[in-house]
C-alpha positions as CSV (number, residue, x, y, z in Angstrom):
1,D,6.1,-6.5,15.6
2,Y,7.8,-7.9,18.5
3,D,11.4,-6.8,17.1
4,F,10.3,-3.2,16.9
5,F,8.6,-3.4,20.4
6,N,11.7,-5.1,22.1
7,S,14.0,-2.4,20.4
8,I,12.0,0.4,22.1
9,I,12.3,-1.3,25.5
10,D,16.0,-2.3,25.0
11,G,16.8,1.4,23.9
12,Y,14.9,2.8,27.0
13,N,16.6,0.4,29.3
14,T,20.1,1.9,28.2
15,S,19.0,5.3,29.7
16,R,17.2,3.9,32.7
17,K,16.4,0.4,33.6
18,L,12.6,-0.3,33.9
19,N,11.9,-2.0,37.2
20,K,9.4,-4.9,37.5
21,D,6.3,-2.8,38.4
22,E,6.9,-0.6,35.3
23,L,7.2,-3.6,33.0
24,I,4.0,-5.1,34.3
25,S,2.1,-1.8,33.9
26,F,3.7,-0.9,30.4
27,N,1.3,-3.1,28.5
28,I,-1.8,-1.8,30.3
29,L,-0.7,1.8,29.5
30,L,-0.1,0.8,25.8
31,R,-3.7,-0.7,25.7
32,A,-5.2,2.4,27.2
33,A,-3.5,4.6,24.6
34,A,-4.8,2.3,21.8
35,V,-8.3,2.5,23.1
36,R,-8.3,6.3,23.3
37,I,-7.2,6.8,19.7
38,L,-9.6,3.9,18.6
39,V,-12.5,5.7,20.3
40,T,-11.5,9.2,19.0
41,R,-11.1,7.7,15.4
42,L,-14.5,5.9,15.6
43,Y,-16.3,8.9,16.7
44,D,-14.7,11.0,14.0
45,Y,-15.6,8.2,11.5
46,I,-19.2,8.1,12.5
47,F,-19.8,12.0,12.9
48,H,-17.6,13.1,10.1
49,P,-19.1,16.3,8.5
50,K,-19.3,16.2,4.7
51,N,-17.5,19.5,4.3
52,A,-14.6,18.7,6.7
53,L,-11.1,19.3,5.6
54,V,-9.7,16.5,7.9
55,V,-9.5,12.9,6.2
56,K,-11.3,10.1,8.0
57,K,-8.8,7.6,9.3
58,D,-9.6,3.9,9.7
59,P,-10.4,3.2,13.4
60,F,-9.7,-0.5,12.7
61,E,-6.0,0.3,12.6
62,Y,-6.0,0.8,16.3
63,Y,-8.4,-2.1,16.9
64,N,-5.6,-4.4,15.5
65,I,-3.0,-2.5,17.5
66,L,-5.1,-3.2,20.6
67,K,-5.5,-6.9,19.9
68,W,-1.8,-7.1,19.3
69,H,-1.1,-5.5,22.8
70,R,-3.5,-7.8,24.3
71,S,-1.7,-10.8,23.0
72,N,1.8,-9.5,23.6
73,K,3.5,-11.6,26.1
74,A,7.0,-10.1,25.4
75,I,7.4,-8.2,28.7
76,E,5.5,-10.7,31.1
77,I,7.4,-11.4,34.3
């Protein structure tokens, strides 16, 4: 959701303005975070013990988030 994403950036900029290098790097950091959670969920989904108390979560939710960040042109300079 571009509106939500832009609201977060605008809100942060009210406290401290992001510089050009930070804006360029921001999308890379968001992709890395999505990959980390995707891999963790995928591992847990594959190697989930039958008697585990934790509920398996869908790894493809973060695959879709990663795809969104790859296509997000909202902060390109």
